[in-house]
N, C-alpha and C positions, 0 to 999 in steps of 0.2 A: 504494500500500500504506500502511496506517495503521501507522506506527512508534510507538515509545515517546514520542517528542517530541510527535507529533500527539495521542496519547492524553492525555498530560499537559496539553496545550493545551486539549483538549476538556473535561477535568475542571475546569480553572481557569475556562474560559468559563462552564460550567454553574454553578459556585459563585457567580459574580457578584461576587466579592470584589475583583477586580483589573481594572485597565484593560488594554486590549490591549497597550499599551506595556509594562506590568509583566509581563504574561503572556509576552511575547516575551523579556524579561530572564530570567524564571524558567525558561523552556524552553531558552534559549540561542540564540534566533534574533531577527531584527529584527521590528519592529512590522509592516512591510510583508509579511514572510513570513506572519505570522499572518493578515493580511487576504487574502493570496493563498490560503492554506489555506481560509479561510472561503468562498471562491468556488469551491473544488474540490468536485465532486460526491461523491466518495468520502468526503471529510472531513465535508461537511455531512450526508451520509446517516448516518454514524456519530454525529455530534453530535445529530442529530434522534432517532436510535434511543435514545441514552442519555438524552436529555431525556424522551422518552416513557416509558422505564423508571422514571425518577425520579418523573414525574407519576403513573404507575400505582401505585407504592409509596406515595406520599403519599395518593392516593385511597383505597387499602386501609386505611391508618392512620386516615384520616378516617371511613371507613365503619365501622370497628371501634368507634369512639367515638360514633357517631351515636345508638345506642339510649340510652346513658347521658345524652347531651346532651338528647334528647327527654324522658327521664324527669325530669331536673332542670328543664327548661323547664315541664313540666306541674306539677311540685311548686311552682314559683314562681307559676304561674297559679292554683293552687288552695289555696295555703297561707293559713291564718288570719292569718299575720304579714304578708302582702303587702297593701299598700293597694289599694283597689278600682280606682283609675286604672291601676295597673300590671297588675292582673289583666285588666282590659279590653283593654289593649294586647297582653298575652301571648296571651289567648284569641283575639283578632281575628287575630293573626299565625298561630296554629295553624289556625284555620278557613280563612284565606286560602290557606295552604300546602296544606291538605287538598283544597281546591277547585281547586287549580292556578292560583290567581291570582298574578300577579307581586307579589312582596313586596320591600320594601327596609327597611332600618333607618332609623328616624326618631327623631332626638333630640327629646325633648319636655321643656320646662321649665315649671314651674308656680309663679308668684310669688304665687298667692293665699294668704291666711292660712289658709283652710279648705280642706284638700286632700282631705277626705272626699267621695267621689262616691257618690251613692246609686244604687240600681238604677234608680230612676225617671229620674235624669239620663242614665244610659247608654241606657235604652230610648228616651228622648226624642231623644237624639243619633242613635241608629240610625234612628228614624222619619224624621229629617230628610234622610237619604240617599235620593236618587232611585231607586236600583236595588234597594231592599230590598222584598221581597214581604211583604205583610201576611198572615201565616199564618191569622189569623182570617177574613179576607175570601177567602182562596184555597180554603177548605174547601167 
């Protein structure tokens, strides 16, 4: 049976703020007791259930903010105040996400004195990629 001590231990474990030793102290049991509970099926089932509930709530919060994040990202990608290099990176990310391609954040630094990138520079860079289809030739 999951008693109040075990529930408190589960909540402290989920918070990730304390060591197992400290959780034992806060709950009033030994560190070994916490480890024994962590090997108990009923305890781990309750622990996993609460973890899943927390993940579900976090996902719902994230999803609720997703449309605003997309709008802000689009604004960054299309703003006249954004430099062309940043626009290119933002638009490429949006395109890759839309096509289901794996994306990851890449930090880019540019030490060049001239940071303006022309449309021609971007198109030339795109043409250098092996897997880009030439739309003019594909027609």
